[in-house]
N, C-alpha and C positions, 0 to 999 in steps of 0.2 A: 421342306420335304417331310415325308412320312417318317415315323419312328423306325429306326433300323436301316435307313436308306444310305447311311454313310456320311452324314453331314459332319459329325464330330471327328470321324477318321480323316476326312478330307482336310478339315481345319488343322488337325495335328500334323498331317503330312506337309501342308503349306507352311506351317510354322517350324518345320523340321524338328518337331518333338517326337515324331514317329517316322519310320522308314517305310516307303511303299514296297510291296512285294514285286512290282513290275510296272511297266509303262513309263510314260514321260509326264513330267509335271511342268506345266507352263503357267507363268504369271505375266499377264499383259503381253503375251506373245513370246516371252523369253523362256528358254529351257532352264529351269531351276531344279532339275532332278538331283544333280550332284554338284551344287554350287561351290565355288572357291570360298575361302574364308571371307574375302571382301564381298563377294556376291551374296553370301549368306547374311552378312551384316546388313546389306541393302534390303534383302527380302524381309528381314525381321523388323526393319523400320516401317515396312508397308503392311505387314501381317502380324497381328498380335491376338492372343487368345482373350476372349471375354467369357468368364465362367458364369454358369447359370445360377448358382446359389449366391445371392448377394450377401448373405449372412456369413458365409464361410470364405468368400474370396478376397475380402479386404483385410489387411493386416490391422488388428485392433490396437497395436502399439504405435502405429503411424497416424499422423494427422491427415485429413483429407487433402490438404495442400501437398504433403509429402507423397501421398499415393498418386495424385495426378501428375506431379513433377517427376516421378520415378523413371518413366521412359525417356524423358528429356535429359535427365542426368545420365542414364545408361548409354544414350547415344551421343552424349556430348553436345547437346543442342543448347546454345545460348549460355550466357553467364548467369549468375544467381539472380540478378535483377530482371533480366529478360525472361527467365523461367518463371519468376514470381508474376510478371505481367501476363505471360501465356497461361499460367494456371488460372488467373482471374478470368481471362477470356473464355477458357474452356469450361469453368464452372458456370459462367453466364450462359454459354451455349447449352449446358445441361439443365438450365432453368434454376440454378442455385445462385444465391447471393455470394459474391467472392469473399465476403466477410466470414463465411463458414470454413475457410481454408485452415484455420487453426483448431477446428473441432475434430473429434475422433469419430469413426464410423458408427459406434454404438448409439450416437445421438440422432441417427437418421433412420427414416422408414426404409422398408425393403425396396420400394420404387426409387427412392433417392439414392440408396446404395447402388442399385443397378446402374443408374445414370452416372454415378461417380466411377464405377468400374469401366464403363464404356468410354 
């Protein structure tokens, strides 16, 4: 959409990082305007923010593997070994060698950083 059309505002409302002034918010047909704690947890598993600036959005103190694994840890998905395997799969999907999981964001180009963030 065009600049100023509300894309970022909609994303913030979907992620429940911002409250809508009115109306109903539906995600895949379900009303998530005022979700319960459990429903909000489910919404946040489906909707996450991807920030535009790849140089400011990745924690420079974390490795790429830690960054990619962070949502898995936050939502209690898999044990350590399962997360390590999933991180390798996700890095491959992003066009990156899984061997880069131990490197820090500063060693990647802007495009690579954007793919890591996604």
